[in-house]
Residue, then its C-alpha position, 0 to 999 in steps of 0.5 A: m500500500k505504501k509502495n502504491r502511495l509512493r508511486v502516486v506521489l512520484v507521478i504527481i511530482l514528475g507530472s508537475a515538473s513536466f508541465w512546468f517545463i513545457v509551459n516555461n519552454n513555450k513562454g521562454t525564460i527571457k524577460e518579456t521586455l527584452k523581446d518586445f520590439a514593437v511600439q503599438d502607439t505610433a501616433s505618440i512617437t515624436k522622434i526616431f533616431l537612427a545611427d550606423k557603424k559608419g558614423r551616419t545619423i538620421t533624426l526624424e522628428r514629427q512636426s504635425a500630423g503626417l509631416w516629419r523633418v529629417n535632421g532638422k533641415y528637410d521634409v521627409r518622404r511620406d512613403a518612407i516614414d509611413v513604412l518605417l512607422m508601420t514596421i515599428k508597430k508590427v515587428d514581431v519575434k519569429e524565434p530566438v537565435g539558436k545557442a550555437a549561432v548566438d556568438n556569431v550573430i552578436k558579432r555581426l550585430s556589433g559590426n554592421a547593425i543600425k541602432c534605432e531609438i524611439y521617443q514617445d512624447n520626447k521620452l526614450t521608450k524603445a531602443y534596439y539594433v537592426g542587423s542583417e537578414t537571415q540566410d533565407a532572407l525571411g527574417t532580420y536579426m535584432i537585439l534590444v537595449d535594456l533602458e534601465t541599464m542601457e546595455n544590450s540584451a544577451k539574447p538576439f532574435v530573428t524578427y519579421l513582419p507578419g504577412f510580409e516575406g522579406y527582411l526589414t533592414t532596408r527600412y532603417f536606412t541612414e542616407e539623408a538623401g533617401w529620407r528627403d521629400r522628392t516633391v518638385l511641384h505641388y500646386n492647386p491649378n487655381d493658384i497658378a497665375a503664370v507659367k513661362m517655358e524658355v528654350p535658350f538654344k532655340k529662338g522662337y520657341s519660348w512662350e508664356l501662359k498667363i491666367k487672367g481670369n476664369n477661363d481667360y487665358e493668354v499665351k504669348m511667344t516671348d521672343d516677339n511678344k506675339a499673342l496666339n489666337n484660338v487658345d484652347e481652354l481645355a488644353v490649358k486646363q489639362y496642362l495646369s493639372y500636371f502641376q498638382h503633384q510631381n516628384f523627381e526620381a532621385f538625386e543625381s549620383g551617377i557622376k562626380d561632383k566636378q561633372k555635376d558642377s559642369v552640368m549646372k553651369s552649362q546652358p539648360i535645354n529648358v527653363l520652366t518658371i511658375t508664378d502663383t497668385k501670391g507672386k511667388t515663383q519657382k524656377i526649374k532648369f532642365f539639362a540634357r543627360k549623357p546616355k546610359r552607355e557610350g555608343l548606343q544607337d537608335s532605330k536608324g543606327e545613329v549614335i544616341q547623344y543624350d539619355m532619352d528617358r531622363m534629364n537633370a534638373v535644378i530647382n531655384d538655383e540650388k546646388e543639387l542636381l536632380l534626376v527627372q523622367y521625361y515621361i513625367f516632366g516632358k509633358m510640361l515642356p510642350p511647344a506653344d501650339y499645344f495650346l491651340k484649338k485643333g486645326k488652328 
């Protein structure tokens, strides 16, 4: 009888031990605060600081709803900040890094990780390091910083975004130019008073459009000050609609600084000047760009002298050379007869 009781007690003890092991193995033995990367209330985030091992830093600060500034100088690309905030909100742990790989992963994190600090109501509430992708490129190595000690956690994790296949490192980038807003034109057509299109190297091609009133438009050739007859109101309205929102593609990075200076000092192929109803002007100079490769030929076998898809542009004489697409901006540089009624 005593033996049976002893067996029952042993079974209960072993069963309890097994249950404790299973529960704790599923929950993990790491503090929840050291594996919780997500920040649910992204609306309260006022600042995000990013820093890489090359010494580059990015400070993103919220100015108002939907408006952020990068490094206190430029407006932030809306799509880029939206993606980062969504990632910060939904990032989750897929699994801890296996024991055999911990040392190697920590070494990689110490060598090339990007630090991310998140401030809510101007108080630091989350900090972690974002490393490289896993071997299958479906996870990202990350490690949290303990805000009580400001020391790194001893345990790195593989993180992911539920519903997304890929890694997250590229969302935490530290190139200032990549964060900058790329808007070139953002006008309500009703706020435009005049548009001038100059062609410096071709006499007789420059013109100016003036909006004199409701459905009252004037188009003049600027070389001889001659006004065009039979201006098509619909053509003008269509043209003005192009100015509502247009972006440049990128900052010109394919040439050296000396070449950039040379381009900006050369004669532009077109100059577009927009004047709004308050008298404020915006000037965009467009420059021909060299072809992607030397010796390229067109369908007639002739050597292509200029890039047929893209131009360079400078806004308001700033010292930055931009890359823009003909597909986007070419329609803003039409000949004057664009505004004439058909058949006239």
